[in-house]
N, C-alpha and C positions, 0 to 999 in steps of 0.2 A: 593401107594399114597393114602392119606386119602380123604374122602369126602370134608372136609374143604379146603384142598389144591386144589382139582379140582374145587371147587366152587370159590375160590379166583382167580385161573387162568382164569376161565370163566368171572368173573366180570372185571378183569383187561383187558382182550381182548375186552370186550364190551366198557369199558371206552376209551381204545385206539382207537377203531373204531370210536366212537363218536368224539373224539378229532381230529382224522385225517379228518373226514368229515367237522368239523367246520373250520379247517384251509384251506380247499379247496384242499386237496391232491387228485390227480388223478393218479392211477397206470399206469406205462408204458407211461407217458407223460412228457414233459418238464415242470418243476414246476415254478410257478411265484415267484417273490421275496418275496411276502407276505407269500406264502406257505413255502418257504425255511426258512424264519425267524421263522415261527411257528414250523417247524420241529426242528430247533436249540433250541427253547425254550423247546419243549417237551423232547429233548434228553439231555438237560443240567440243566436247572433250576428246573424242577420237580424232577429229581433224587437227585439233590443237596439239595433240601428242605427235601426230605425223609431222607437223611443221617443226616442232621442237627437235624431233629426231633428225629431220633434214638439216636443220641448222648445225647440229652436232657433227653430222657427216661432212658438211661443207667446210666447217671449221678445221677438221682434221684432214681434208683432202690435200694431197701433197704438191699442189701446184702453187708456187710462189712466182714472183716477178722474174727471177733469174731462170727458173725452169720454163716459164712461158716463152721467154726470149730464145732459149735453146730450142724449144719446139718450133718456133717460127723459123729459126735459122735452118733447122733440119729440113723443114718443108720446102724452103726456098732452094736448098741444095739439091733436093730430089727433083724439083721442077727443072732446074738447070741441067741435070743429068738426062732427063727425059726429052729435052728439046733437041 
């Protein structure tokens, strides 16, 4: 696992901890209706937003079939030069 991955996991855990504190989550306790609504929001709308954002980013990613073929050709040329 790279340093960037470990850092991202740590930041995600920090943000989740802050979010759980903000919605009033108490471990090993019966949760209030507001806390349950907050948990439902955290577990549904936030991931859905991330998925939609990733769809937008993939849609505008500049690799099409012609660009992909050029990349493959460049890789093959570099392999031939290194042999």
